[in-house]
C-alpha positions as YAML, in Angstrom:
chain: A
units: angstrom
residues:
- id: 1
  name: UNK
  ca: [124.25, 68.62, 69.54]
- id: 2
  name: UNK
  ca: [123.00, 70.30, 72.72]
- id: 3
  name: UNK
  ca: [122.93, 74.02, 73.39]
- id: 4
  name: UNK
  ca: [122.98, 75.98, 76.62]
- id: 5
  name: UNK
  ca: [119.73, 77.86, 76.05]
- id: 6
  name: UNK
  ca: [120.08, 79.66, 79.38]
- id: 7
  name: UNK
  ca: [122.32, 82.14, 77.51]
- id: 8
  name: UNK
  ca: [121.49, 84.25, 74.49]
- id: 9
  name: UNK
  ca: [124.36, 82.78, 72.46]
- id: 10
  name: UNK
  ca: [123.14, 79.24, 73.08]
- id: 11
  name: UNK
  ca: [119.49, 80.19, 72.46]
- id: 12
  name: UNK
  ca: [120.39, 81.85, 69.16]
- id: 13
  name: UNK
  ca: [122.34, 78.77, 68.04]
- id: 14
  name: UNK
  ca: [119.44, 76.50, 69.05]
- id: 15
  name: UNK
  ca: [116.97, 78.57, 67.00]
- id: 16
  name: UNK
  ca: [119.19, 78.26, 63.93]
- id: 17
  name: UNK
  ca: [119.60, 74.52, 64.51]
- id: 18
  name: UNK
  ca: [115.85, 73.88, 64.92]
- id: 19
  name: UNK
  ca: [114.91, 75.92, 61.86]
- id: 20
  name: UNK
  ca: [117.96, 74.81, 59.85]
- id: 21
  name: UNK
  ca: [118.27, 78.36, 58.60]
- id: 22
  name: UNK
  ca: [121.42, 80.47, 58.87]
- id: 23
  name: UNK
  ca: [120.65, 83.03, 56.17]
- id: 24
  name: UNK
  ca: [121.84, 86.53, 57.09]
- id: 25
  name: UNK
  ca: [118.43, 88.24, 57.20]
- id: 26
  name: UNK
  ca: [116.98, 85.48, 59.36]
- id: 27
  name: UNK
  ca: [119.91, 85.52, 61.80]
- id: 28
  name: UNK
  ca: [119.74, 89.32, 62.09]
- id: 29
  name: UNK
  ca: [116.09, 88.99, 63.15]
- id: 30
  name: UNK
  ca: [116.70, 86.42, 65.91]
- id: 31
  name: UNK
  ca: [116.90, 89.18, 68.56]
- id: 32
  name: UNK
  ca: [113.43, 90.31, 67.47]
- id: 33
  name: UNK
  ca: [112.05, 86.75, 67.75]
- id: 34
  name: UNK
  ca: [113.44, 86.41, 71.26]
- id: 35
  name: UNK
  ca: [112.27, 89.83, 72.43]
- id: 36
  name: UNK
  ca: [108.78, 89.23, 71.03]
- id: 37
  name: UNK
  ca: [108.64, 85.99, 73.02]
- id: 38
  name: UNK
  ca: [109.86, 87.77, 76.16]
- id: 39
  name: UNK
  ca: [107.22, 90.49, 75.83]
- id: 40
  name: UNK
  ca: [104.52, 87.85, 75.46]
- id: 41
  name: UNK
  ca: [105.68, 86.08, 78.62]
- id: 42
  name: UNK
  ca: [105.92, 89.36, 80.55]
- id: 43
  name: UNK
  ca: [102.33, 90.16, 79.62]
- id: 44
  name: UNK
  ca: [101.03, 86.69, 80.51]
- id: 45
  name: UNK
  ca: [102.43, 86.24, 84.03]
- id: 46
  name: UNK
  ca: [103.43, 88.45, 86.98]
- id: 47
  name: UNK
  ca: [106.56, 87.30, 88.76]
- id: 48
  name: UNK
  ca: [108.38, 88.76, 91.77]
- id: 49
  name: UNK
  ca: [111.50, 88.78, 89.59]
- id: 50
  name: UNK
  ca: [109.77, 91.36, 87.36]
- id: 51
  name: UNK
  ca: [108.84, 93.66, 90.27]
- id: 52
  name: UNK
  ca: [110.65, 96.94, 90.91]
- id: 53
  name: UNK
  ca: [110.59, 99.60, 93.60]
- id: 54
  name: UNK
  ca: [111.16, 103.36, 93.32]
- id: 55
  name: UNK
  ca: [110.59, 106.37, 95.53]
- id: 56
  name: UNK
  ca: [109.51, 109.82, 94.43]
- id: 57
  name: UNK
  ca: [107.90, 113.01, 95.61]
- id: 58
  name: UNK
  ca: [104.36, 114.27, 95.13]
- id: 59
  name: UNK
  ca: [104.28, 117.95, 94.17]
- id: 60
  name: UNK
  ca: [102.30, 120.43, 96.23]
- id: 61
  name: UNK
  ca: [99.03, 121.51, 94.54]
- id: 62
  name: UNK
  ca: [99.67, 119.15, 91.60]
- id: 63
  name: UNK
  ca: [97.51, 115.99, 91.35]
- id: 64
  name: UNK
  ca: [99.62, 114.05, 88.83]
- id: 65
  name: UNK
  ca: [102.57, 111.70, 89.24]
- id: 66
  name: UNK
  ca: [104.78, 110.57, 86.36]
- id: 67
  name: UNK
  ca: [105.19, 106.82, 85.85]
- id: 68
  name: UNK
  ca: [108.60, 105.17, 85.47]
- id: 69
  name: UNK
  ca: [109.56, 104.70, 81.82]
- id: 70
  name: UNK
  ca: [109.63, 100.90, 82.18]
- id: 71
  name: UNK
  ca: [106.24, 100.66, 83.94]
- id: 72
  name: UNK
  ca: [104.21, 97.60, 82.93]
- id: 73
  name: UNK
  ca: [101.52, 97.20, 85.60]
- id: 74
  name: UNK
  ca: [100.71, 98.30, 89.13]
- id: 75
  name: UNK
  ca: [101.46, 96.61, 92.44]
- id: 76
  name: UNK
  ca: [101.20, 99.25, 95.19]
- id: 77
  name: UNK
  ca: [101.66, 102.94, 95.96]
- id: 78
  name: UNK
  ca: [102.26, 104.30, 99.47]
- id: 79
  name: UNK
  ca: [102.81, 107.64, 101.16]
- id: 80
  name: UNK
  ca: [105.72, 107.40, 103.62]
- id: 81
  name: UNK
  ca: [104.59, 109.57, 106.50]
- id: 82
  name: UNK
  ca: [107.35, 110.54, 108.98]
- id: 83
  name: UNK
  ca: [104.95, 109.95, 111.90]
- id: 84
  name: UNK
  ca: [102.46, 107.32, 110.73]
- id: 85
  name: UNK
  ca: [104.84, 105.36, 108.50]
- id: 86
  name: UNK
  ca: [103.58, 103.65, 105.34]
- id: 87
  name: UNK
  ca: [100.07, 104.69, 104.30]
- id: 88
  name: UNK
  ca: [98.98, 102.67, 101.27]
- id: 89
  name: UNK
  ca: [96.80, 104.44, 98.73]
- id: 90
  name: UNK
  ca: [93.74, 102.71, 97.31]
- id: 91
  name: UNK
  ca: [93.67, 102.04, 93.58]
- id: 92
  name: UNK
  ca: [90.56, 103.48, 91.90]
- id: 93
  name: UNK
  ca: [89.32, 104.46, 88.45]
- id: 94
  name: UNK
  ca: [89.87, 107.99, 87.18]
- id: 95
  name: UNK
  ca: [86.11, 108.62, 87.27]
- id: 96
  name: UNK
  ca: [86.10, 107.77, 91.00]
- id: 97
  name: UNK
  ca: [88.87, 110.31, 91.64]
- id: 98
  name: UNK
  ca: [87.01, 112.96, 89.64]
- id: 99
  name: UNK
  ca: [83.73, 112.22, 91.41]
- id: 100
  name: UNK
  ca: [85.15, 112.02, 94.95]
- id: 101
  name: UNK
  ca: [87.46, 115.02, 94.50]
- id: 102
  name: UNK
  ca: [85.78, 117.19, 91.85]
- id: 103
  name: UNK
  ca: [87.77, 120.32, 92.68]
- id: 104
  name: UNK
  ca: [91.53, 119.82, 92.14]
- id: 105
  name: UNK
  ca: [92.23, 123.03, 94.06]
- id: 106
  name: UNK
  ca: [90.88, 121.38, 97.24]
- id: 107
  name: UNK
  ca: [94.00, 119.74, 98.69]
- id: 108
  name: UNK
  ca: [94.84, 117.18, 101.36]
- id: 109
  name: UNK
  ca: [96.81, 114.02, 102.06]
- id: 110
  name: UNK
  ca: [96.39, 111.63, 99.08]
- id: 111
  name: UNK
  ca: [94.41, 108.50, 99.88]
- id: 112
  name: UNK
  ca: [93.64, 107.26, 96.37]
- id: 113
  name: UNK
  ca: [95.28, 106.98, 92.98]
- id: 114
  name: UNK
  ca: [94.30, 105.98, 89.45]
- id: 115
  name: UNK
  ca: [96.12, 105.29, 86.21]
- id: 116
  name: UNK
  ca: [95.33, 108.50, 84.31]
- id: 117
  name: UNK
  ca: [97.10, 107.66, 81.04]
- id: 118
  name: UNK
  ca: [100.09, 105.66, 79.79]
- id: 119
  name: UNK
  ca: [102.57, 107.97, 81.54]
- id: 120
  name: UNK
  ca: [100.70, 109.36, 84.55]
- id: 121
  name: UNK
  ca: [98.91, 108.61, 87.83]
- id: 122
  name: UNK
  ca: [96.30, 110.96, 89.24]
- id: 123
  name: UNK
  ca: [96.14, 111.38, 93.02]
- id: 124
  name: UNK
  ca: [93.11, 112.15, 95.12]
- id: 125
  name: UNK
  ca: [92.91, 114.53, 96.78]
- id: 126
  name: UNK
  ca: [95.49, 116.87, 95.27]
- id: 127
  name: UNK
  ca: [98.56, 116.86, 97.59]
- id: 128
  name: UNK
  ca: [98.63, 119.76, 100.05]
- id: 129
  name: UNK
  ca: [102.40, 119.44, 100.46]
- id: 130
  name: UNK
  ca: [105.31, 117.42, 99.18]
- id: 131
  name: UNK
  ca: [104.93, 113.74, 100.10]
- id: 132
  name: UNK
  ca: [107.48, 110.97, 99.76]
- id: 133
  name: UNK
  ca: [105.91, 108.12, 97.79]
- id: 134
  name: UNK
  ca: [107.03, 104.54, 97.31]
- id: 135
  name: UNK
  ca: [105.90, 102.74, 94.18]
- id: 136
  name: UNK
  ca: [106.04, 98.98, 93.64]
- id: 137
  name: UNK
  ca: [105.33, 97.98, 90.06]
- id: 138
  name: UNK
  ca: [105.91, 95.33, 87.45]
- id: 139
  name: UNK
  ca: [108.40, 96.23, 84.72]
- id: 140
  name: UNK
  ca: [109.75, 94.73, 81.57]
- id: 141
  name: UNK
  ca: [113.05, 93.15, 82.70]
- id: 142
  name: UNK
  ca: [116.19, 93.51, 80.63]
- id: 143
  name: UNK
  ca: [116.14, 91.26, 77.59]
- id: 144
  name: UNK
  ca: [118.41, 88.24, 77.34]
- id: 145
  name: UNK
  ca: [119.54, 89.77, 74.04]
- id: 146
  name: UNK
  ca: [121.39, 92.51, 75.90]
- id: 147
  name: UNK
  ca: [121.88, 90.85, 79.30]
- id: 148
  name: UNK
  ca: [123.22, 87.55, 77.96]
- id: 149
  name: UNK
  ca: [121.30, 85.63, 80.62]
- id: 150
  name: UNK
  ca: [118.18, 86.45, 82.67]
- id: 151
  name: UNK
  ca: [116.06, 85.05, 85.49]
- id: 152
  name: UNK
  ca: [113.64, 83.68, 82.91]
- id: 153
  name: UNK
  ca: [116.33, 81.99, 80.81]
- id: 154
  name: UNK
  ca: [117.97, 80.47, 83.89]
- id: 155
  name: UNK
  ca: [114.76, 79.12, 85.42]
- id: 156
  name: UNK
  ca: [112.42, 78.50, 82.46]
- id: 157
  name: UNK
  ca: [114.63, 78.30, 79.36]
- id: 158
  name: UNK
  ca: [112.12, 76.22, 77.37]
- id: 159
  name: UNK
  ca: [109.58, 79.04, 77.55]
- id: 160
  name: UNK
  ca: [111.98, 81.28, 75.66]
- id: 161
  name: UNK
  ca: [113.02, 78.54, 73.24]
- id: 162
  name: UNK
  ca: [109.53, 77.51, 72.13]
- id: 163
  name: UNK
  ca: [108.24, 81.07, 72.14]
- id: 164
  name: UNK
  ca: [111.16, 82.23, 70.00]
- id: 165
  name: UNK
  ca: [110.77, 79.31, 67.60]
- id: 166
  name: UNK
  ca: [107.11, 80.11, 67.17]
- id: 167
  name: UNK
  ca: [108.03, 83.68, 66.21]
- id: 168
  name: UNK
  ca: [110.83, 82.47, 63.94]
- id: 169
  name: UNK
  ca: [108.60, 80.07, 61.99]
- id: 170
  name: UNK
  ca: [105.97, 82.74, 61.56]
- id: 171
  name: UNK
  ca: [108.69, 84.95, 60.09]
- id: 172
  name: UNK
  ca: [109.67, 82.12, 57.73]
- id: 173
  name: UNK
  ca: [105.99, 81.57, 56.84]
- id: 174
  name: UNK
  ca: [106.50, 77.95, 57.79]
- id: 175
  name: UNK
  ca: [103.99, 75.14, 57.72]
- id: 176
  name: UNK
  ca: [100.94, 75.73, 59.87]
- id: 177
  name: UNK
  ca: [101.27, 72.40, 61.68]
- id: 178
  name: UNK
  ca: [104.84, 73.20, 62.74]
- id: 179
  name: UNK
  ca: [103.85, 76.63, 64.00]
- id: 180
  name: UNK
  ca: [100.93, 75.03, 65.85]
- id: 181
  name: UNK
  ca: [103.30, 72.48, 67.35]
- id: 182
  name: UNK
  ca: [105.62, 75.21, 68.66]
- id: 183
  name: UNK
  ca: [102.61, 77.08, 70.01]
- id: 184
  name: UNK
  ca: [101.53, 73.98, 71.90]
- id: 185
  name: UNK
  ca: [105.03, 73.42, 73.31]
- id: 186
  name: UNK
  ca: [105.16, 77.08, 74.35]
- id: 187
  name: UNK
  ca: [101.82, 76.88, 76.15]
- id: 188
  name: UNK
  ca: [102.90, 73.67, 77.90]
- id: 189
  name: UNK
  ca: [106.14, 75.34, 79.04]
- id: 190
  name: UNK
  ca: [104.11, 78.28, 80.36]
- id: 191
  name: UNK
  ca: [102.04, 76.09, 82.71]
- id: 192
  name: UNK
  ca: [104.66, 75.70, 85.49]
- id: 193
  name: UNK
  ca: [105.66, 79.35, 85.08]
- id: 194
  name: UNK
  ca: [102.04, 80.46, 85.56]
- id: 195
  name: UNK
  ca: [101.75, 78.08, 88.49]
- id: 196
  name: UNK
  ca: [104.72, 79.81, 90.10]
- id: 197
  name: UNK
  ca: [103.96, 83.43, 89.28]
- id: 198
  name: UNK
  ca: [100.17, 83.49, 89.58]
- id: 199
  name: UNK
  ca: [99.78, 80.53, 91.93]
- id: 200
  name: UNK
  ca: [102.50, 79.73, 94.46]
- id: 201
  name: UNK
  ca: [103.68, 83.34, 94.70]
- id: 202
  name: UNK
  ca: [100.11, 84.50, 95.36]
- id: 203
  name: UNK
  ca: [98.96, 82.08, 98.08]
- id: 204
  name: UNK
  ca: [99.36, 84.65, 100.85]
- id: 205
  name: UNK
  ca: [98.69, 87.71, 98.72]
- id: 206
  name: UNK
  ca: [97.30, 90.61, 100.73]
- id: 207
  name: UNK
  ca: [95.87, 92.42, 97.74]
- id: 208
  name: UNK
  ca: [92.97, 90.55, 96.18]
- id: 209
  name: UNK
  ca: [93.36, 92.43, 92.89]
- id: 210
  name: UNK
  ca: [96.49, 90.43, 92.10]
- id: 211
  name: UNK
  ca: [96.19, 87.65, 89.56]
- id: 212
  name: UNK
  ca: [95.91, 84.47, 91.59]
- id: 213
  name: UNK
  ca: [95.59, 80.97, 90.09]
- id: 214
  name: UNK
  ca: [94.84, 77.78, 91.98]
- id: 215
  name: UNK
  ca: [97.95, 75.68, 92.59]
- id: 216
  name: UNK
  ca: [97.46, 72.09, 91.51]
...
């Protein structure tokens, strides 16, 4: 029997069919298996489909900027100047910001930013007025568990299948060789996805800090 693993319903049925387990506790944990696999994929590859864009405002005399709640990793941050247009800030370490702008009370137009903690950017220098900012970042996309179908499930369904089965068999404390087999299938399914996200989609990348793999 074949299953449409591009949808959550089909993926869930396929997991039960592969494991031959339909016990209530196991079935209730299938969403966790799938979401664990999704998080692993999201942390292994950066795809344009996972990129988001938001605008916000820098506060006068305040050097910090709150991150979006779904922030995963950075892409770019720009000041939108009404005269000069987009002015992209340079990404630095916090120690660089502190060294270059040691007195937060000294203000100006921000030219640099750093990830200060899990919820905050720090800007350098401290903004001397309110600035409109545009943030491009990578985010955890909505899970197939709640969405029913996602970009990942539609384009690389085997990645989710083998990743979910690996998590499921670990939950079942299955045989090591079976778990290893699912791990191998998962890694094989990840190859074309990595080639797309970190290879083909990075060939003309302007920012050299982006992950960029050679396309074979």
